[in-house]
C-alpha positions in Angstrom: 5.6 26.4 18.4 6.9 28.9 16.2 5.6 27.7 12.5 3.5 31.0 11.8 5.1 34.7 12.9 3.4 37.9 12.6 4.6 40.0 9.3 6.4 43.1 10.7 4.5 46.6 9.9 7.3 47.5 7.5 6.8 44.6 5.5 3.2 44.3 4.8 3.0 46.6 2.0 5.6 45.0 -0.6 6.0 45.4 -4.3 2.8 43.8 -6.2 4.1 40.2 -7.1 6.1 39.5 -4.1 3.2 38.4 -1.9 0.6 35.9 -1.4 -2.7 35.4 0.7 -3.7 32.2 1.5 -7.4 30.9 2.4 -7.6 28.5 5.4 -9.8 26.3 7.2 -9.9 23.5 9.7 -11.1 20.0 9.2 -11.4 17.0 12.0 -11.0 13.3 11.0 -13.6 11.0 11.7 -11.4 8.4 13.9 -9.9 11.6 15.6 -12.6 14.0 16.6 -10.4 15.5 19.2 -8.1 17.2 17.2 -8.1 19.7 14.5 -5.9 20.4 11.4 -5.5 23.6 9.7 -5.7 23.7 6.1 -4.4 26.2 3.5 -6.0 26.1 0.5 -2.9 26.8 -2.0 -4.9 25.7 -5.0 -7.2 28.9 -4.5 -7.5 31.1 -7.5 -7.2 34.8 -7.8 -7.3 36.1 -11.4 -6.8 32.6 -12.7 -3.4 32.6 -10.7 -2.9 30.0 -7.5 0.2 29.6 -5.2 0.6 25.7 -6.5 0.4 26.9 -10.2 3.2 29.0 -9.5 5.3 26.4 -7.5 7.3 23.4 -8.6 6.5 20.1 -7.1 10.1 18.6 -7.4 11.4 15.2 -7.8 9.1 12.3 -6.3 10.9 11.2 -3.2 8.4 9.1 -1.5 8.8 5.6 -1.4 6.9 3.3 -3.4 3.7 2.2 -1.1 3.2 -0.9 -2.3 7.4 -1.9 -1.9 7.1 -0.3 1.9 3.9 -2.8 2.9 6.1 -6.0 1.0 9.3 -5.1 3.5 7.1 -4.8 6.4 5.6 -8.4 5.9 9.4 -10.1 5.8 10.3 -10.5 9.0 8.5 -11.9 12.6 9.0 -8.6 14.8 7.0 -5.8 13.3 7.0 -2.0 14.5 5.4 1.2 12.9 6.0 5.0 13.9 5.4 8.4 12.4 7.2 11.7 12.4 5.2 14.4 14.0 3.9 16.9 11.8 6.6 16.3 9.5 5.8 19.2 6.8 6.2 21.7 9.7 9.8 20.8 10.8 10.8 21.8 7.6 11.2 25.9 7.6 10.8 28.0 4.3 13.5 30.3 3.3 12.8 33.9 4.8 12.5 35.3 1.5 9.8 32.9 0.0 7.7 33.3 3.5 5.9 36.4 2.1 4.1 33.6 -0.1 2.6 31.9 2.6 1.0 34.8 4.1 -2.6 34.4 5.7 -5.1 36.9 7.6 -6.1 36.4 11.5 -8.6 37.6 13.6 -7.2 37.7 17.2 -9.8 36.2 19.8 -12.1 35.3 16.6 -13.4 39.0 16.8 -14.5 39.8 13.2 -15.4 43.2 13.6 -11.5 44.3 14.3 -9.0 44.6 11.7 -7.3 41.0 10.6 -3.7 40.6 11.4 -1.3 39.5 8.7 0.8 36.5 9.4 3.0 34.4 7.6 4.0 30.7 7.5 7.7 29.9 8.4 7.4 26.2 7.6 6.0 23.9 4.6 2.3 23.6 4.6 -0.3 20.6 4.3 -1.7 21.5 0.5 1.5 23.0 -1.1 2.6 20.7 -3.9 6.3 21.3 -3.3 6.1 20.5 0.2 6.5 16.4 -0.1 9.2 16.8 -2.0 10.9 19.5 0.3 10.2 17.5 3.7 11.4 14.0 2.0 14.7 15.9 0.8 15.3 17.0 4.3 14.7 14.0 6.0 17.2 12.4 3.4 19.9 14.6 3.8 19.4 14.3 7.6 20.3 10.7 6.4 23.1 11.4 4.5 24.7 13.6 6.7 24.8 11.5 9.8 25.4 8.0 7.7 28.7 7.7 9.4 27.7 7.5 12.8 24.8 4.9 12.5 24.1 1.4 11.2 23.9 1.0 7.3 20.7 -0.6 7.7 19.1 2.5 10.0 20.3 4.9 7.2 18.5 2.8 4.5 15.4 2.6 6.9 15.1 6.3 6.0 15.4 6.0 2.0 13.0 2.5 1.7 10.7 2.3 5.0 9.4 5.6 5.3 6.0 6.6 3.0 6.0 10.3 3.6 6.1 10.7 7.6 5.0 7.1 8.2 7.7 4.3 8.8 7.1 0.8 8.9 9.9 -2.3 9.5 10.1 -5.8 10.3 13.5 -7.2 12.2 14.1 -10.7 12.8 14.3 -10.5 16.7 12.7 -8.2 19.4 16.6 -7.1 20.4 17.1 -6.0 16.6 13.9 -4.2 16.5 14.7 -2.6 19.8 18.1 -1.4 18.8 16.4 -0.3 15.2 14.0 2.3 16.9 16.3 3.7 19.3 18.7 4.8 16.6 16.2 5.8 13.8 14.6 8.1 16.4 18.2 9.6 17.4 19.0 10.0 13.7 15.5 11.6 12.9 16.0 13.7 15.8 19.5 15.3 14.8 17.7 16.6 11.6 14.9 18.0 13.9 12.2 15.3 13.2 10.4 13.8 16.2 9.7 9.8 15.6 6.8 8.9 17.8 3.3 7.0 18.1 5.2 3.8 17.8 3.2 0.4 17.9 4.7 -3.1 17.8 3.2 -6.7 17.8 5.8 -7.3 20.2 5.3 -6.6 24.0 8.9 -6.6 24.9 9.8 -4.3 22.2 6.7 -1.6 23.1 7.9 -2.1 26.7 11.5 -0.5 25.6 9.8 2.8 24.4 8.5 5.6 26.5 4.8 5.6 27.0 4.6 9.0 25.9 6.1 8.4 22.5 3.9 5.2 22.0 0.7 5.5 19.9 -2.5 6.4 21.6 -3.9 3.4 21.8 -1.0 1.7 24.0 0.4 4.9 25.9 -1.1 3.8 29.5 -2.1 -0.1 28.2 -1.0 -3.0 30.7 1.2 -5.0 28.4 1.7 -7.8 30.5 -2.0 -8.2 30.7 -3.9 -6.5 27.8 -4.1 -7.3 24.2 -2.8 -4.7 21.7 -5.3 -2.9 19.9 -5.6 -3.1 16.1 -3.7 -0.1 14.2 -3.9 1.4 10.4 -0.3 0.4 8.4 -0.6 2.9 5.8 -4.5 2.4 5.4 -4.4 -1.5 5.7 -6.1 -3.1 8.8 -3.7 -4.9 10.9 -4.9 -6.7 14.1 -1.2 -6.2 16.3 -2.1 -8.7 18.6 -2.7 -11.6 16.4 -0.5 -10.1 13.6 -2.8 -10.6 10.6 -3.9 -8.4 7.9 -7.4 -7.7 7.2 -10.1 -5.7 6.5 -12.5 -3.0 8.4 -15.5 -1.7 6.7 -17.5 0.8 7.1 -20.2 1.3 4.4 -21.5 4.2 3.5 -25.1 4.7 2.2 -24.9 5.5 -1.8 -27.6 5.1 -4.2 -27.9 2.3 -6.8 -26.4 4.3 -9.6 -23.2 3.5 -11.4 -21.6 6.8 -9.2 -22.8 4.8 -6.1 -20.9 1.8 -7.3 -17.8 3.8 -8.1 -17.9 5.2 -4.7 -18.5 1.9 -2.6 -15.7 0.1 -4.6 -13.3 2.7 -4.2 -13.9 2.7 -0.3 -12.4 -0.5 0.0 -8.9 0.0 0.5 -6.5 -3.1 -0.7 -3.2 -2.3 -2.2 -1.6 -5.6 -2.4 -4.6 -7.2 -3.8 -6.1 -9.8 -1.2 -9.5 -9.1 -2.2 -9.1 -8.9 -6.0 -11.4 -12.1 -6.9 -14.2 -10.2 -5.3 -13.7 -6.6 -6.4 -13.5 -7.8 -9.6 -17.2 -8.2 -9.6 -17.9 -5.0 -9.1 -16.0 -3.6 -11.2 -17.2 -6.0 -14.0 -20.8 -4.6 -13.1 -19.5 -1.0 -13.5 -18.2 -1.9 -17.1 -21.3 -3.5 -17.9 -23.3 0.0 -17.2 -20.7 1.9 -19.3 -20.8 -0.6 -22.2 -24.7 0.1 -22.3 -24.2 3.7 -21.8 -26.0 4.1 -18.2 -25.6 7.9 -16.7 -23.6 8.4 -13.7 -26.8 8.9 -11.8 -29.3 7.3 -13.6 -31.0 4.6 -11.2 -29.9 0.9 -12.0 -32.6 -2.0 -12.6 -33.0 -5.4 -13.6 -30.1 -8.4 -13.5 -27.4 -5.7 -12.5 -29.1 -4.2 -9.7 -29.8 -7.8 -8.3 -26.0 -8.5 -8.6 -25.1 -5.2 -7.0 -27.2 -6.1 -3.9 -25.6 -9.2 -3.4 -22.1 -7.8 -3.8 -23.1 -5.2 -0.8 -24.4 -7.8 1.1 -21.1 -9.8 0.4 -19.2 -6.5 1.1 -20.2 -7.2 4.9 -18.6 -10.6 5.6 -14.9 -9.4 4.3 -14.0 -9.0 8.0 -13.4 -12.5 7.9 -11.0 -12.6 5.6 -7.1 -12.4 6.8 -3.5 -13.3 6.0 -0.8 -13.4 8.3 1.6 -10.0 7.9 4.3 -12.1 8.1 5.4 -13.9 5.1 7.2 -16.9 7.3 6.0 -18.6 10.8 7.7 -17.3 13.8 9.5 -20.5 14.6 10.6 -20.4 10.7 13.9 -19.2 11.5 16.3 -17.7 8.9 15.5 -18.1 5.2 17.8 -20.2 2.8 16.5 -20.1 -0.5 13.6 -17.6 -1.5 11.7 -18.1 -4.9 9.3 -16.4 -6.5 6.1 -17.9 -8.5 4.1 -15.6 -10.7 0.5 -17.0 -12.0 -1.3 -15.6 -14.4 -5.2 -16.2 -16.3 -7.6 -14.8 -18.1 -11.4 -15.2 -19.1 -14.3 -13.2 -20.9 -14.5 -11.4 -17.4 -11.0 -10.0 -17.1 -7.4 -11.2 -16.1 -5.4 -11.7 -13.0 -2.1 -12.3 -11.7 -1.0 -13.5 -8.3 2.5 -13.9 -6.8 3.8 -16.2 -4.2 7.1 -16.6 -2.2 8.2 -20.3 -1.7 10.9 -20.0 1.1 13.1 -22.9 2.5 14.7 -22.7 6.0 18.2 -24.4 7.3 15.5 -27.5 8.0 14.6 -28.0 4.4 11.0 -26.8 5.6 9.2 -25.2 2.8 6.5 -22.3 3.5 4.4 -20.6 0.8 2.9 -17.1 1.1 1.0 -14.8 -1.2 2.5 -11.8 -1.8 0.6 -9.6 -4.1 -2.6 -10.2 -6.6 -4.1 -8.0 -9.1 -7.3 -8.3 -11.2 -8.0 -6.2 -14.3 -11.5 -6.5 -16.3 -11.4 -7.1 -19.9 -11.2 -4.2 -22.1 -14.4 -2.7 -23.7 -13.3 -3.6 -27.3 -13.7 -7.1 -27.5 -10.2 -9.6 -27.2 -10.0 -12.9 -27.8 -9.3 -14.9 -24.5 -5.6 -16.1 -26.1 -4.6 -12.4 -26.4 -6.1 -11.6 -23.1 -3.6 -14.2 -21.4 -0.8 -12.8 -23.1 -1.6 -9.7 -21.5 -2.0 -11.6 -18.0 1.3 -12.7 -18.6 3.0 -9.4 -19.6 1.3 -7.9 -16.4 2.7 -11.0 -14.6 6.7 -10.0 -15.6 6.1 -6.5 -14.7 4.9 -7.4 -11.2 7.4 -9.7 -10.9 10.1 -6.9 -11.6 8.6 -4.8 -9.0 8.3 -7.5 -6.5 12.3 -8.5 -7.0 13.2 -4.8 -6.6 11.1 -4.0 -3.3 11.9 -7.0 -1.6 15.1 -7.3 0.8 15.1 -10.8 0.3 17.8 -12.9 -2.1 15.4 -14.6 -4.5 17.0 -16.9 -6.3 14.7 -17.8 -8.7 11.5 -16.5 -10.6 9.0 -18.7 -12.3 5.6 -18.1 -14.5 2.8 -19.9 -14.4 0.1 -20.0 -17.1 -2.6 -22.4 -18.4 -2.4 -21.3 -21.6 -0.5 -23.3 -24.0 -1.0 -20.5 -26.5 0.9 -18.3 -24.4 3.7 -20.5 -24.1 4.1 -21.0 -27.7 4.1 -16.9 -28.4 6.7 -16.8 -26.2 8.9 -19.6 -27.9 8.1 -18.6 -31.2 10.8 -16.3 -33.0 10.5 -17.0 -36.5 6.9 -15.8 -36.9 6.2 -12.1 -37.5 3.5 -11.2 -35.0 1.0 -8.2 -35.4 1.5 -4.7 -33.1 -0.5 -6.4 -29.9 1.4 -9.6 -29.8 4.7 -8.5 -30.8 4.5 -5.6 -28.5 3.5 -8.2 -25.4 6.3 -10.7 -26.4 8.8 -8.1 -26.4 8.2 -7.1 -22.8 8.2 -10.8 -21.5 11.4 -12.0 -23.6 13.1 -8.6 -22.0 12.4 -9.3 -18.8 12.2 -13.3 -18.3 13.7 -16.5 -20.1 11.5 -19.4 -21.8 13.0 -21.7 -19.2 11.1 -19.6 -16.7 7.8 -20.3 -18.3 5.7 -23.4 -17.2 2.5 -24.5 -17.7 0.0 -25.2 -14.9 -3.5 -26.9 -15.3 -6.3 -24.5 -14.9 -8.0 -26.4 -11.7 -4.5 -25.8 -10.1 -4.0 -22.1 -11.2 -4.8 -19.9 -8.3 -5.2 -17.0 -10.6 -8.2 -18.6 -12.2 -10.3 -17.3 -9.6 -8.6 -13.9 -9.7 -9.2 -13.9 -13.5 -13.2 -14.5 -13.0 -14.2 -13.2 -10.1 -15.7 -14.9 -7.1 -18.9 -13.8 -4.4 -17.3 -13.7 -0.9 -18.8 -16.9 0.6 -17.3 -18.8 -2.3 -14.0 -17.2 -1.7 -13.7 -17.6 1.9 -15.0 -21.4 1.6 -11.8 -22.1 -0.9 -9.5 -20.1 1.3 -10.7 -22.0 4.9 -11.1 -25.1 2.7 -7.3 -25.2 1.6 -6.1 -23.5 4.5 -7.6 -26.7 6.7 -6.3 -29.2 4.3 -2.6 -27.7 4.3 -2.3 -27.2 8.1 -3.2 -30.9 8.6 -1.1 -32.2 5.3 2.8 -33.4 5.7 5.4 -33.6 2.8 8.5 -35.9 3.0 11.9 -34.3 2.3 15.0 -36.0 3.1 13.1 -39.2 4.6 11.4 -36.8 7.1 8.2 -35.6 7.6 7.9 -31.6 7.7 4.6 -29.8 8.4 3.9 -27.3 5.4 1.5 -24.2 5.2 0.5 -21.5 3.2 -1.7 -18.9 2.8 -5.3 -18.1 0.7 -5.8 -18.3 -2.8 -4.4 -21.8 -3.5 -7.6 -23.8 -3.7 -6.4 -27.4 -4.2 -3.2 -29.2 -3.1 -0.2 -28.4 -4.6 1.8 -31.1 -6.7 
């Protein structure tokens, strides 16, 4: 495929320091056993030097992972594709290729002298490859921006995470147009965009079968359901258009190292499982506080709670949230508000973000956007200070959400059940200690006192995020509230309007 070339005989011997040989091996992915990927070990050292130690990583041009996922949920029609062997589509200047040499035994015969090859393209494993490849992709967009819609050019800059493209559109027609244009734009730079998947059968039908994802290449789109996919690691049930979790629980010893390994295997970038994961984080912190070794067997109350948590882990597949922030028949968004809830306890502190959307019919829909839970610091901190820390985190995440979402957010509100926090923010006369003063400064720089509201603890959705919960109680709260909301109505302008929401809000909103 032209990714490597044999080094000419007259160039094999070069001046010392102008060449480098890289060890390599092949690996298989557990979900792709029929495909081998070559990995070059650019971190391998010789006399204390490695190729990566001599390379500059370059600027970080990769889009924010959470931002890409947040935008992926904005509209009803979602689609996803990927660039085929992205790094290998970007060439290395010829004068630099001798630093990418490797040895190869023809026909696998180790009795012969190996041949010397060198790569012509950027490698998986070199620290400079992501920056160089992203720069080439962005350059492709800049050079051709006059020939394509502005939204298509922006897709390359905002909706790609390395080689994966995630996007949502308001209609099937617009989705088809975007897919065809972005494919054409990438092709002008030598990037082949393929492996397309969408929650719309109509959109998929407009794509050539060989350009679709593996699971839908030969699928009967009229009579078959779409298979689930991974959207940047997040489990996406495409046919139902919901996000959830798929458990692949591996056996680990009941040690501190085992707890960390099991907990880290649960991938939850937007925080749907924050209350559940907080329990495991708290157990790990308890062991650290007790100075338990990484490979020491845990016992007693900690072991009992850890066993319960592992049993609960098998039930997280029952938890899901709609991928899109709004229902299918909701229509264009007229107003969009962001509501940030924060809370703290002796165990930890948490933040939950919701969007409150209003359409042209004055219907309201609330959706969970993002959540985060953190354990309390090892050094004892009072609960009011923890609640102030949670409020600071709330402000920081709100700035991130406003920056990443394409919605025009007309108002941001901050909710807390702590009156000391509101008094801290309102007090401009008292000289506070450094801990409090630093956090108040962050809050005042990014928000106004009028944006801060008090909410009762029983009404605060961040309460469960700061205390943690077992999975069955969590699911009961989710199911009970969703049933309650789906049967409820709210009168607006003299008319009854159906209202709905997603998980976390445990009791009726006021």
